[in-house]
C-alpha positions as CSV (number, residue, x, y, z in Angstrom):
1,M,-43.6,-59.5,57.7
2,T,-43.8,-56.4,59.9
3,T,-46.0,-53.7,58.4
4,V,-45.8,-50.0,59.0
5,S,-48.9,-50.1,61.3
6,D,-47.3,-52.9,63.4
7,R,-44.1,-50.9,64.1
8,P,-43.8,-48.5,67.1
9,A,-43.8,-44.8,66.4
10,A,-40.1,-44.6,66.9
11,A,-39.8,-40.8,66.5
12,E,-42.6,-40.2,69.0
13,N,-40.8,-42.3,71.6
14,Q,-37.5,-40.4,71.1
15,P,-36.2,-37.1,72.6
16,R,-36.4,-34.2,70.3
17,S,-32.6,-34.1,69.9
18,L,-32.5,-37.7,68.6
19,R,-35.5,-37.6,66.2
20,P,-34.6,-37.8,62.5
21,T,-35.2,-34.7,60.6
22,T,-35.9,-34.4,56.9
23,A,-32.2,-33.6,56.4
24,D,-31.1,-36.8,58.2
25,H,-30.3,-40.0,56.4
26,R,-33.1,-42.6,56.7
27,V,-33.3,-46.3,56.2
28,D,-35.6,-47.4,53.4
29,V,-36.9,-50.4,55.4
30,A,-38.7,-52.1,52.5
31,Y,-35.6,-51.8,50.2
32,L,-33.3,-53.1,52.9
33,T,-35.6,-56.0,53.8
34,E,-35.5,-57.1,50.2
35,H,-31.8,-56.5,49.9
36,L,-31.1,-58.7,52.9
37,L,-32.9,-61.7,51.4
38,G,-29.7,-62.2,49.3
39,R,-29.1,-64.6,46.5
40,W,-32.0,-66.9,47.3
41,P,-35.0,-64.6,48.1
42,E,-37.7,-67.0,47.1
43,Q,-36.2,-69.9,49.1
44,R,-35.7,-67.7,52.1
45,L,-39.2,-66.4,52.0
46,A,-40.5,-70.0,51.6
47,G,-38.6,-70.9,54.8
48,R,-40.2,-67.9,56.6
49,R,-43.6,-68.9,55.4
50,I,-43.1,-72.3,57.0
51,G,-41.7,-70.6,60.1
52,G,-44.8,-68.5,60.5
53,D,-47.2,-71.3,59.9
54,P,-48.8,-72.3,63.2
55,R,-48.6,-76.0,62.3
56,Y,-44.8,-75.8,62.6
57,S,-44.4,-73.4,65.5
58,K,-43.2,-74.6,68.9
59,H,-45.7,-75.1,71.7
60,E,-44.0,-74.1,74.8
61,G,-44.5,-76.3,77.9
62,L,-45.0,-79.6,76.0
63,S,-43.6,-82.7,77.7
64,M,-40.5,-84.2,76.1
65,D,-42.5,-87.1,74.6
66,D,-45.2,-84.8,73.2
67,H,-42.6,-82.4,71.8
68,R,-40.7,-85.2,70.1
69,A,-43.9,-86.6,68.6
70,R,-44.9,-83.2,67.3
71,V,-41.6,-82.5,65.6
72,L,-41.5,-85.9,63.9
73,E,-45.0,-85.2,62.6
74,Q,-43.8,-81.8,61.4
75,I,-40.8,-83.1,59.4
76,R,-43.0,-85.7,57.8
77,L,-45.5,-82.9,56.9
78,L,-42.6,-80.9,55.5
79,A,-41.6,-83.8,53.3
80,A,-45.1,-84.2,52.1
81,E,-46.1,-80.6,51.5
82,E,-43.0,-78.4,51.2
83,Q,-40.1,-78.1,48.8
84,V,-37.5,-79.5,51.2
85,F,-35.6,-81.6,48.7
86,R,-33.8,-78.8,46.9
87,A,-30.3,-80.1,47.8
88,F,-30.9,-83.6,46.4
89,P,-30.5,-84.7,42.7
90,E,-33.1,-83.8,40.1
91,R,-33.4,-87.4,39.2
92,L,-34.8,-88.1,42.7
93,G,-37.1,-85.1,42.9
94,G,-34.6,-82.5,44.0
95,S,-33.2,-79.4,42.4
96,D,-29.4,-79.8,42.9
97,D,-29.6,-76.4,44.7
98,A,-27.2,-76.6,47.6
99,G,-27.3,-72.9,48.6
100,G,-31.1,-72.5,48.1
101,S,-31.8,-75.5,50.3
102,L,-29.8,-74.1,53.2
103,A,-31.4,-70.7,52.8
104,T,-34.8,-72.4,53.4
105,F,-33.7,-74.6,56.2
106,E,-32.0,-71.8,58.2
107,E,-35.3,-70.0,58.5
108,L,-37.0,-72.9,60.2
109,I,-35.4,-71.8,63.4
110,T,-38.2,-69.2,63.5
111,A,-40.7,-72.0,64.0
112,D,-38.8,-74.2,66.5
113,P,-35.1,-74.8,66.7
114,S,-35.9,-78.5,67.3
115,L,-37.6,-78.6,63.9
116,Q,-34.7,-77.0,62.3
117,I,-32.2,-79.4,63.8
118,K,-34.5,-82.5,63.3
119,G,-34.6,-81.6,59.6
120,G,-30.9,-81.0,59.7
121,V,-30.3,-84.5,61.1
122,Q,-32.6,-86.2,58.6
123,W,-31.7,-84.3,55.4
124,G,-28.5,-82.4,56.2
125,L,-26.6,-85.2,58.0
126,F,-28.2,-88.6,57.4
127,G,-29.3,-87.8,53.9
128,A,-26.3,-85.7,53.1
129,A,-23.9,-88.5,54.1
130,I,-25.6,-90.8,51.5
131,L,-25.6,-88.0,48.9
132,H,-22.0,-86.9,49.3
133,L,-20.3,-90.1,50.4
134,G,-22.4,-92.6,48.4
135,T,-22.2,-93.7,44.7
136,P,-25.1,-92.9,42.3
137,E,-26.3,-96.4,42.8
138,Q,-26.3,-96.0,46.5
139,Q,-28.0,-92.7,46.3
140,D,-30.8,-94.3,44.2
141,R,-31.1,-97.1,46.7
142,F,-31.0,-95.2,50.0
143,L,-32.0,-91.6,49.4
144,P,-35.7,-91.9,48.6
145,G,-36.5,-93.3,52.1
146,A,-34.4,-90.6,53.7
147,M,-36.0,-87.8,51.7
148,T,-39.6,-88.9,52.5
149,V,-38.8,-89.7,56.1
150,D,-40.1,-93.2,55.5
151,V,-36.7,-94.1,57.0
152,P,-35.9,-91.7,59.9
153,G,-32.1,-91.7,60.1
154,A,-29.3,-91.0,62.6
155,F,-25.8,-89.7,61.8
156,A,-23.6,-91.9,63.9
157,M,-20.2,-90.2,64.0
158,T,-19.6,-88.8,67.4
159,E,-18.4,-91.1,70.2
160,I,-18.4,-90.5,73.9
161,G,-14.6,-90.8,74.1
162,H,-13.7,-88.9,70.9
163,G,-16.2,-86.0,70.4
164,S,-14.5,-83.7,68.0
165,D,-11.6,-86.0,67.3
166,V,-13.3,-88.0,64.5
167,A,-10.0,-89.5,63.2
168,S,-9.6,-91.3,66.5
169,I,-13.0,-93.0,66.8
170,A,-12.8,-96.6,68.0
171,T,-15.7,-98.3,66.3
172,T,-14.4,-100.7,63.7
173,A,-15.7,-102.2,60.5
174,T,-13.6,-105.3,59.6
175,Y,-14.1,-106.9,56.2
176,D,-14.9,-110.6,56.0
177,A,-14.1,-111.8,52.5
178,E,-15.8,-115.1,52.9
179,T,-19.2,-113.6,53.4
180,E,-18.5,-110.3,51.7
181,E,-19.7,-108.4,54.8
182,F,-18.3,-105.9,57.2
183,V,-18.4,-106.7,60.9
184,L,-19.3,-103.5,62.8
185,H,-18.1,-103.5,66.4
186,T,-18.0,-101.2,69.4
187,P,-15.0,-102.5,71.4
188,F,-15.6,-100.6,74.7
189,R,-18.0,-98.2,76.4
190,A,-16.2,-95.0,75.3
191,A,-16.7,-96.0,71.7
192,W,-20.5,-95.8,72.0
193,K,-22.0,-93.4,69.5
194,D,-23.7,-90.6,71.5
195,Y,-25.8,-87.4,71.2
196,L,-27.3,-88.7,67.9
197,G,-30.5,-87.1,66.8
198,N,-33.1,-89.8,65.9
199,A,-31.2,-92.5,67.8
200,G,-33.2,-92.3,71.0
201,K,-36.5,-93.4,69.6
202,H,-37.4,-92.6,65.9
203,G,-34.5,-93.8,63.8
204,T,-34.6,-97.0,61.8
205,A,-31.3,-96.6,60.0
206,A,-28.0,-94.7,60.5
207,T,-24.9,-93.7,58.6
208,V,-22.3,-95.1,60.9
209,F,-18.7,-94.0,60.8
210,A,-16.0,-96.5,61.7
211,Q,-12.4,-97.4,61.1
212,L,-12.4,-99.6,57.9
213,I,-10.1,-102.6,58.3
214,T,-9.2,-105.1,55.7
215,A,-7.0,-108.2,56.0
216,T,-5.1,-110.3,53.4
217,P,-4.1,-113.9,54.3
218,G,-0.6,-113.9,55.7
219,Q,-0.4,-110.2,56.3
220,A,-1.3,-107.9,59.1
221,P,-4.7,-106.1,59.0
222,V,-4.7,-102.7,57.4
223,N,-6.7,-99.7,58.8
224,H,-7.8,-97.5,56.0
225,G,-9.2,-94.8,58.3
226,V,-12.7,-93.6,58.9
227,H,-15.5,-94.5,56.4
228,A,-19.3,-94.4,56.5
229,F,-21.7,-97.3,56.3
230,Y,-25.5,-97.4,55.8
231,V,-26.8,-99.6,58.7
232,P,-30.4,-100.5,59.5
233,I,-30.7,-100.2,63.3
234,R,-34.4,-100.8,64.2
235,E,-37.4,-102.8,62.9
236,T,-40.0,-100.8,61.1
237,R,-43.6,-101.5,62.3
238,E,-46.6,-101.7,60.0
239,D,-47.6,-98.1,60.9
240,G,-44.1,-96.9,59.9
241,S,-42.9,-96.3,63.5
242,A,-39.6,-97.5,64.8
243,G,-39.7,-100.9,66.7
244,D,-37.0,-102.8,68.6
245,F,-33.3,-102.7,67.9
246,L,-32.1,-105.2,65.3
247,P,-29.8,-108.1,66.6
248,G,-26.4,-106.9,67.8
249,I,-27.5,-103.3,68.0
250,G,-28.3,-101.6,71.3
251,G,-28.6,-98.1,72.7
252,E,-30.1,-95.7,75.2
253,D,-32.1,-92.6,75.1
254,D,-30.2,-89.4,76.2
255,G,-33.4,-88.3,77.9
256,L,-34.3,-84.7,79.0
257,K,-31.7,-82.1,77.9
258,G,-31.1,-78.4,78.5
259,G,-32.9,-77.6,75.3
260,L,-34.0,-79.0,71.9
261,N,-36.2,-81.5,73.6
262,G,-38.2,-82.1,70.4
263,I,-35.2,-84.2,69.2
264,D,-34.8,-87.8,70.4
265,N,-31.0,-87.8,71.0
266,G,-29.6,-91.1,72.0
267,R,-26.7,-93.6,72.0
268,L,-25.9,-96.6,69.8
269,H,-23.5,-99.5,70.1
270,F,-22.7,-102.5,67.9
271,T,-21.7,-106.0,68.8
272,H,-20.3,-107.9,65.7
273,V,-23.1,-106.5,63.5
274,R,-22.8,-107.7,59.9
275,V,-23.3,-105.2,57.1
276,P,-23.3,-106.0,53.4
277,R,-20.3,-104.9,51.4
278,E,-22.6,-102.8,49.2
279,N,-23.5,-100.7,52.3
280,L,-20.1,-99.1,52.5
281,L,-20.7,-95.6,51.2
282,A,-18.1,-95.9,48.5
283,R,-17.5,-92.6,46.7
284,Y,-14.1,-92.1,48.3
285,G,-13.2,-95.7,49.2
286,Q,-14.2,-99.1,47.8
287,V,-13.5,-102.7,48.9
288,A,-13.7,-105.4,46.3
289,A,-15.2,-108.8,46.9
290,D,-11.7,-110.3,47.7
291,G,-11.0,-107.5,50.2
292,T,-8.8,-105.3,48.0
293,Y,-9.2,-101.6,49.0
294,S,-9.0,-98.8,46.5
295,S,-9.7,-95.1,46.6
296,P,-9.6,-92.2,44.1
297,I,-7.7,-90.3,46.7
298,D,-4.3,-91.9,47.4
299,S,-3.4,-89.9,50.6
300,P,-5.3,-91.2,53.7
301,G,-5.1,-87.8,55.3
302,R,-6.5,-86.0,52.2
303,R,-9.2,-88.7,51.9
304,F,-10.3,-88.2,55.5
305,F,-10.5,-84.5,55.2
306,T,-12.3,-84.7,51.9
307,M,-14.9,-87.0,53.3
308,L,-15.5,-84.8,56.4
309,G,-15.4,-81.6,54.2
310,S,-18.3,-82.9,52.1
311,L,-20.4,-82.7,55.3
312,V,-19.6,-79.1,56.1
313,Q,-23.1,-77.9,55.4
314,G,-24.0,-78.5,59.0
315,R,-21.7,-75.8,60.2
316,V,-22.8,-73.5,57.4
317,S,-26.5,-73.9,58.4
318,L,-25.8,-73.5,62.1
319,D,-24.0,-70.2,61.3
320,G,-27.1,-68.9,59.4
321,A,-29.6,-70.2,62.0
322,A,-27.7,-68.7,64.9
323,G,-27.7,-65.4,63.2
324,I,-31.5,-65.5,62.8
325,A,-31.9,-66.3,66.5
326,S,-29.8,-63.2,67.3
327,K,-32.1,-61.1,65.0
328,I,-35.2,-62.5,66.7
329,G,-33.8,-61.5,70.1
330,L,-32.8,-58.0,69.0
331,A,-36.2,-57.5,67.3
332,T,-37.8,-58.2,70.7
333,A,-35.5,-56.2,72.9
334,I,-35.2,-53.1,70.7
335,R,-39.0,-52.8,70.1
336,Y,-39.5,-53.3,73.9
337,G,-36.8,-50.7,74.5
338,N,-38.5,-48.3,72.2
339,E,-41.8,-48.5,74.1
340,R,-41.0,-49.3,77.8
341,R,-40.6,-46.2,80.0
342,Q,-38.7,-46.2,83.3
343,F,-37.7,-43.3,85.7
344,A,-38.3,-39.6,85.2
345,G,-35.8,-37.7,83.1
346,A,-35.7,-34.2,81.8
347,S,-39.5,-34.1,81.8
348,A,-41.4,-34.0,85.1
349,A,-44.4,-35.5,83.4
350,D,-43.0,-38.4,81.2
351,E,-40.6,-41.2,82.1
352,V,-37.7,-42.0,79.8
353,V,-37.9,-44.6,77.0
354,L,-35.4,-47.3,77.8
355,L,-33.5,-47.1,74.5
356,D,-32.8,-43.4,75.2
357,Y,-30.5,-44.4,78.0
358,A,-26.9,-44.4,76.8
359,E,-26.1,-47.7,78.6
360,H,-29.1,-49.4,77.1
361,Q,-27.8,-48.3,73.7
362,R,-24.4,-49.7,74.7
363,R,-25.9,-53.0,75.5
364,L,-28.0,-53.5,72.4
365,L,-26.7,-51.5,69.4
366,P,-23.2,-53.1,69.2
367,L,-25.0,-56.4,69.1
368,L,-27.2,-55.1,66.3
369,A,-24.0,-54.2,64.4
370,E,-22.6,-57.7,65.0
371,A,-25.9,-59.2,63.7
372,Y,-25.5,-57.2,60.5
373,A,-21.8,-58.1,60.1
374,G,-22.6,-61.8,60.7
375,H,-25.4,-61.6,58.2
376,F,-23.2,-60.3,55.4
377,A,-20.4,-62.8,56.3
378,H,-22.9,-65.7,56.2
379,D,-24.0,-64.5,52.7
380,R,-20.5,-65.0,51.5
381,L,-20.1,-68.3,53.2
382,L,-23.4,-69.6,51.7
383,D,-22.4,-68.4,48.3
384,L,-19.0,-70.2,48.6
385,F,-20.8,-73.4,49.8
386,H,-23.1,-73.3,46.8
387,T,-20.3,-72.8,44.3
388,V,-18.4,-75.8,45.7
389,F,-21.3,-78.2,46.0
390,T,-22.9,-77.4,42.7
391,G,-19.6,-77.9,40.9
392,E,-19.3,-74.3,39.9
393,M,-15.9,-74.0,41.6
394,D,-15.2,-77.4,43.2
395,T,-11.4,-77.5,43.7
396,P,-9.3,-78.7,46.7
397,E,-8.4,-75.1,47.3
398,S,-12.1,-73.8,47.3
399,R,-13.1,-76.7,49.6
400,E,-10.3,-75.8,52.0
401,D,-11.4,-72.2,51.9
402,L,-15.0,-73.2,52.6
403,E,-14.0,-75.4,55.5
404,T,-11.9,-72.6,57.0
405,M,-14.6,-70.0,56.6
406,A,-17.3,-72.3,58.1
407,A,-14.9,-73.1,61.0
408,T,-14.4,-69.3,61.4
409,L,-18.0,-68.1,61.4
410,K,-19.9,-70.9,63.2
411,P,-18.2,-70.4,66.5
412,I,-18.6,-66.7,66.4
413,S,-22.3,-66.7,65.4
414,T,-23.3,-69.4,67.9
415,W,-21.5,-67.7,70.8
416,R,-23.0,-64.4,69.7
417,A,-26.5,-65.8,69.7
418,L,-26.2,-66.9,73.3
419,N,-24.8,-63.5,74.3
420,T,-27.4,-61.6,72.3
421,L,-30.3,-63.6,73.7
422,Q,-29.1,-63.3,77.3
423,T,-28.5,-59.5,76.9
424,A,-31.9,-59.1,75.2
425,R,-33.5,-61.1,78.1
426,E,-31.9,-58.8,80.7
427,A,-32.7,-55.7,78.7
428,C,-36.4,-56.7,78.9
429,G,-36.3,-57.2,82.6
430,G,-38.7,-59.6,84.2
431,A,-40.8,-59.6,81.0
432,G,-37.9,-61.2,79.2
433,F,-37.9,-64.1,81.6
434,I,-41.5,-65.1,80.9
435,T,-41.7,-68.0,78.5
436,E,-44.3,-66.4,76.3
437,N,-41.7,-63.8,75.2
438,R,-39.5,-66.7,74.0
439,L,-36.0,-65.3,74.9
440,V,-35.2,-67.9,77.6
441,S,-36.4,-70.9,75.7
442,L,-34.7,-69.8,72.5
443,R,-31.4,-69.4,74.4
444,A,-31.8,-72.8,76.0
445,D,-32.3,-74.4,72.6
446,L,-29.3,-72.5,71.1
447,D,-27.0,-73.5,73.9
448,V,-25.9,-76.8,72.3
449,Y,-25.2,-75.1,69.0
450,V,-21.8,-74.0,70.4
451,T,-20.6,-77.7,70.8
452,F,-22.2,-79.7,68.0
453,E,-21.0,-79.9,64.4
454,G,-17.6,-79.2,66.0
455,D,-16.8,-77.7,69.4
456,N,-16.3,-74.0,68.9
457,T,-12.9,-73.8,70.5
458,V,-11.7,-76.8,68.5
459,L,-12.9,-75.2,65.3
460,L,-11.1,-72.0,66.0
461,Q,-7.9,-74.0,66.6
462,L,-8.4,-75.4,63.1
463,V,-8.7,-71.9,61.8
464,G,-5.5,-70.8,63.6
465,K,-3.6,-73.8,62.1
466,R,-4.8,-72.7,58.7
467,L,-3.6,-69.2,59.3
468,L,-0.2,-70.6,60.3
469,A,-0.1,-72.8,57.2
470,D,-0.8,-69.9,55.0
471,Y,1.8,-67.8,56.7
472,A,4.4,-70.7,56.1
473,A,3.4,-70.9,52.5
474,E,3.9,-67.2,52.1
475,L,7.5,-67.6,53.3
476,K,8.2,-70.8,51.4
477,G,9.0,-69.1,48.1
478,I,11.3,-66.5,49.5
479,D,15.0,-67.0,48.8
480,G,17.8,-66.4,51.3
481,V,18.2,-62.7,50.6
482,G,14.4,-62.2,50.6
483,M,14.1,-64.1,53.9
484,A,16.8,-61.9,55.5
485,R,14.9,-58.8,54.4
486,F,11.6,-60.3,55.6
487,V,13.1,-61.1,59.1
488,V,14.7,-57.6,59.3
489,E,11.4,-55.9,58.4
490,R,9.5,-58.0,60.9
491,A,12.1,-57.2,63.6
492,A,12.0,-53.5,62.7
493,D,8.3,-53.5,62.8
494,S,8.4,-55.1,66.3
495,V,10.9,-52.6,67.5
496,L,9.0,-49.6,66.1
497,Y,5.7,-50.7,67.6
498,R,7.0,-51.9,71.0
499,T,9.3,-49.0,71.9
500,P,8.2,-45.7,73.3
501,V,9.4,-43.9,70.2
502,G,6.4,-45.1,68.1
503,R,4.0,-44.2,70.8
504,V,5.4,-40.7,71.2
505,V,5.2,-40.1,67.5
506,Q,1.5,-41.0,67.5
507,N,0.8,-39.0,70.6
508,L,2.3,-35.9,68.9
509,V,0.1,-36.4,65.9
510,D,-3.0,-36.9,68.0
511,S,-2.3,-34.3,70.7
512,G,-4.9,-31.6,71.2
513,S,-7.4,-33.1,68.7
514,V,-9.8,-35.8,69.7
515,R,-11.9,-34.8,66.7
516,R,-9.0,-35.4,64.4
517,S,-8.4,-38.9,66.0
518,A,-12.1,-39.7,65.6
519,G,-12.1,-38.6,62.0
520,H,-9.1,-40.8,61.3
521,L,-10.9,-43.8,62.9
522,R,-14.0,-43.2,60.7
523,E,-12.0,-43.9,57.6
524,E,-12.4,-47.3,56.0
525,A,-8.7,-47.7,55.4
526,T,-7.9,-47.1,59.1
527,Q,-10.4,-49.7,60.3
528,R,-9.1,-52.2,57.8
529,E,-5.5,-51.5,58.8
530,L,-6.3,-51.9,62.5
531,L,-8.1,-55.2,62.1
532,T,-5.7,-56.6,59.5
533,D,-2.6,-55.6,61.4
534,R,-3.8,-57.4,64.5
535,V,-4.3,-60.7,62.6
536,E,-1.0,-60.5,60.8
537,A,1.0,-59.5,63.9
538,M,-0.5,-62.3,66.0
539,V,0.1,-64.9,63.3
540,A,3.6,-63.8,62.7
541,E,4.5,-63.8,66.4
542,L,2.9,-67.2,66.9
543,A,4.7,-68.6,63.9
544,N,8.0,-67.4,65.3
545,A,7.3,-68.9,68.7
546,L,6.4,-72.2,67.2
547,R,9.3,-72.3,64.7
548,P,11.6,-74.5,66.9
549,A,8.9,-77.3,66.9
550,S,10.2,-78.7,63.6
551,K,13.4,-79.6,65.3
552,L,11.9,-81.0,68.5
553,S,10.7,-84.5,69.4
554,R,7.0,-85.2,69.0
555,A,6.4,-84.9,72.7
556,N,8.3,-81.6,73.1
557,A,6.8,-80.2,69.9
558,A,3.3,-81.0,71.3
559,E,4.2,-79.3,74.6
560,L,5.4,-76.2,72.8
561,F,2.2,-76.0,70.7
562,N,0.1,-76.5,73.8
563,T,1.7,-73.6,75.6
564,H,0.7,-71.3,72.7
565,Q,-2.8,-72.8,72.2
566,H,-4.5,-69.7,73.6
567,E,-2.7,-67.4,71.3
568,L,-3.7,-69.6,68.3
569,I,-7.3,-69.3,69.2
570,E,-7.1,-65.6,69.8
571,A,-5.6,-65.2,66.3
572,A,-8.5,-67.1,64.9
573,R,-10.9,-64.8,66.7
574,A,-9.1,-61.7,65.3
575,H,-9.4,-63.3,61.8
576,A,-13.1,-63.7,62.4
577,D,-13.5,-60.0,63.1
578,L,-11.7,-59.2,59.9
579,V,-13.7,-61.6,57.8
580,Q,-16.9,-60.1,59.1
581,W,-15.8,-56.5,58.7
582,E,-14.6,-57.2,55.1
583,S,-17.9,-58.9,54.3
584,F,-19.8,-55.9,55.6
585,T,-17.6,-53.5,53.7
586,K,-18.1,-55.4,50.5
587,A,-21.8,-55.5,51.0
588,L,-22.0,-51.7,51.4
589,S,-21.0,-51.3,47.8
590,D,-24.1,-53.2,46.7
591,V,-26.5,-50.9,48.6
592,R,-28.1,-48.5,46.1
593,D,-30.2,-46.3,48.4
594,P,-28.0,-43.5,49.7
595,G,-29.7,-43.0,53.1
596,T,-29.7,-46.7,53.8
597,R,-26.0,-47.0,52.8
598,Q,-25.0,-44.2,55.1
599,V,-26.8,-45.7,58.1
600,L,-25.3,-49.1,57.3
601,T,-21.9,-47.5,57.1
602,W,-22.3,-46.2,60.6
603,V,-23.4,-49.8,61.6
604,R,-20.2,-51.1,59.9
605,D,-18.1,-48.6,61.7
606,L,-19.7,-49.5,65.1
607,F,-18.9,-53.2,64.4
608,G,-15.3,-52.5,63.4
609,L,-14.5,-50.1,66.2
610,S,-16.3,-52.2,68.8
611,A,-13.9,-55.0,67.8
612,V,-11.0,-52.7,68.3
613,E,-12.4,-51.5,71.7
614,K,-12.8,-55.0,73.0
615,N,-9.1,-55.5,72.3
616,L,-7.7,-52.2,73.3
617,A,-5.2,-53.9,75.7
618,W,-3.6,-55.6,72.7
619,Y,-3.4,-52.4,70.6
620,L,-1.9,-50.5,73.5
621,I,0.6,-53.1,74.7
622,N,1.8,-53.6,71.1
623,G,1.9,-49.9,70.4
624,R,-0.7,-49.9,67.6
625,L,-2.7,-47.2,69.3
626,S,-1.7,-44.3,71.5
627,G,-3.6,-43.6,74.7
628,Q,-5.1,-40.6,73.0
629,R,-6.4,-42.5,70.1
630,A,-7.6,-45.4,72.3
631,R,-9.8,-42.9,74.1
632,A,-11.0,-41.6,70.7
633,V,-12.2,-45.2,69.8
634,T,-14.6,-45.1,72.8
635,S,-15.5,-41.5,72.2
636,Y,-16.4,-42.2,68.5
637,I,-18.4,-45.3,69.4
638,D,-20.5,-43.2,71.8
639,R,-21.1,-40.8,68.9
640,L,-22.1,-43.6,66.6
641,L,-24.6,-44.9,69.2
642,G,-26.2,-41.5,69.2
643,R,-26.4,-41.4,65.4
644,L,-27.8,-45.0,65.2
645,R,-30.3,-44.7,68.0
646,P,-33.1,-43.1,65.9
647,H,-32.6,-45.9,63.3
648,A,-32.6,-48.9,65.6
649,Q,-36.2,-49.8,65.0
650,D,-35.8,-49.5,61.3
651,L,-32.7,-51.7,61.3
652,V,-34.5,-54.6,63.2
653,D,-37.7,-54.2,61.1
654,A,-35.5,-54.6,58.0
655,F,-34.6,-58.1,59.1
656,G,-38.1,-59.0,57.8
657,Y,-39.5,-61.0,60.7
658,G,-43.1,-60.4,61.7
659,P,-45.0,-61.2,64.9
660,E,-45.6,-64.7,63.6
661,H,-41.8,-65.3,63.6
662,V,-40.8,-63.3,66.7
663,R,-43.7,-64.6,68.8
664,A,-43.0,-62.4,71.8
665,T,-46.0,-60.7,73.4
666,I,-43.8,-57.7,74.4
667,A,-42.9,-57.2,70.8
668,T,-46.5,-56.8,69.6
669,G,-47.1,-53.2,70.6
670,I,-48.8,-54.1,73.9
671,E,-46.2,-52.3,75.9
672,K,-46.8,-49.0,74.1
673,E,-50.5,-49.5,74.8
674,R,-49.8,-49.9,78.5
675,Q,-47.5,-46.9,78.6
676,D,-49.9,-44.7,76.6
677,E,-52.7,-45.7,79.0
678,A,-50.6,-44.7,82.0
679,R,-49.5,-41.4,80.4
680,D,-53.1,-40.5,79.5
681,Y,-54.2,-41.3,83.1
682,Y,-51.7,-39.0,84.7
683,R,-52.2,-36.3,82.1
684,E,-56.0,-36.3,82.8
685,L,-55.3,-36.4,86.5
686,R,-53.1,-33.3,86.3
687,A,-55.6,-31.5,84.2
688,S,-58.4,-32.3,86.6
689,G,-56.6,-30.5,89.5
690,D,-57.2,-33.6,91.7
691,E,-53.6,-34.8,91.5
692,P,-52.3,-35.4,95.0
693,V,-49.4,-33.2,96.1
694,S,-46.3,-35.0,97.1
695,E,-45.0,-34.7,100.7
696,K,-41.6,-33.7,99.3
697,A,-43.2,-30.8,97.4
698,L,-45.1,-29.6,100.5
699,K,-41.9,-29.6,102.6
700,A,-40.1,-27.7,99.9
701,R,-42.8,-25.0,99.9
702,A,-42.7,-24.8,103.7
703,R,-39.0,-23.9,103.5
């Protein structure tokens, strides 16, 4: 963890006008660091200890084969030495601690994203499928090998032809009652399983998802939908390494990728491979010896979503890990920006610290606010995940809420990580492009986060559909009179906001007082109203546009929905802004130190108003803000940036990541040493009287 001596002297590097005074609010860094550890501080610190251990850190420049071998060795070392089984049952050596387990694993990204994802494949996908989809007997039979990595496993769900559309996968598992086996088959090339971690080289088993088909004599075969099967895929050599594919199983290595090359992603296909009946992971669907199918969930649709929902932890952990990657990038860029000097400013002797430039603040500080908002939202997501998967609050409604929240936050945090790392790279100039400063390789590794465990755009579409469903449910209980009133109110609302009358009224209120407008925007209730109103208005307008779909043919309804797909996704993005803002606001009430709470309130305000500023066109077009107040949004953001600039270093230090986690040379204080050396040199040169006189100065004297 960063110590006081490791941190740059922020006040020394700042103009006098921006330096904190004794009367200013200050961040209690030690307190905030502890506070940000959340509900599972010991588990999170354990993950950071692993992340800072050189045995687990990424060695830049390794060949693909060497990187893969190193990461496999690392996860086996984790299994042997570390407490990585927390999510598994106590009877098998775990702790039944779903949330604590993810809190540990998210932190492994500080060591190497390949290690975090390799562990996620082994324990969070392959192992979790056995845990959540298998019966207790199957858990006892298959989990020990998965936990110890004696059986490296793949999670064979995705197919080349149906990436995010799991319900439509083409691989089949047809039951043969005579032999009491399932016949697993890949009918065509597009049905090959692809992008699977551990499939390229190391995996000896896989949890394979396929359409379960049963047949009764004299009747047509019945497809019971997607189910999971435990399938050995390779021989295991005497030294424990993976050998050749087993009969009927084939595959290919995906080869070199754009990032995460410590993971052996690959493809699998099956040609009439026989799997014992007992290898159907049977928690949600069973097939008796005679071929009779049964399930505790009668609805095929509900059964499918329950099975997939039990594997939501991948999205939860990606949200957390992406947030940590953003913090690492900001820790590097803000420290460098606090130390690097460029161009002469008000002083003829000293150049200006980068972070004192207003545009540099504009580039980095809103991203810092987003990182904090994402952190607090992830805390709520992780808490909900834990309550569901420990049984504290495991209901269909809570599972649906968990799936929706995970689908809301994972896209935002993974896109944000790419944007933050790229911005941080640019903010560090050429130094940011050097591999030893980690920003470029970290961004390359994070790139695929936006498309695995659910393509981000598809996930936001799911969120938008949930918002529409909730809106419809809200209307369902309204009687005829109530519906008429509801429609009138909505219509009046639309007229009020879309006509010049509403805008004139607001202009009159705002006129002559930018300060009054800014003061209004500073209020928590105003920010909540702006963010909430955007979501509600977008969902209501979308629902009204899609209302005719219920009376159209399937083809025409699909076409109508497709024409409004962009609005659906934009509504989901607006919902994500609101979820994060609300999470941040709730977290503020738990901050006891007054100075820290005030600074974090400014950070929250920067997040909320930046979200409004990004969407000013919507607010202006729909009459939610006048031109005067829209200008006040930007004006107040500029004021917030000035307030937060003196606290930027404290805010990134409070993340709790030390040099062993950040691992960027330019974030070690070396830049301050270089700048101080240069300043001392010129100071001594001026004092000596030997400083050369510039040609420009000579000509000025001559005039």
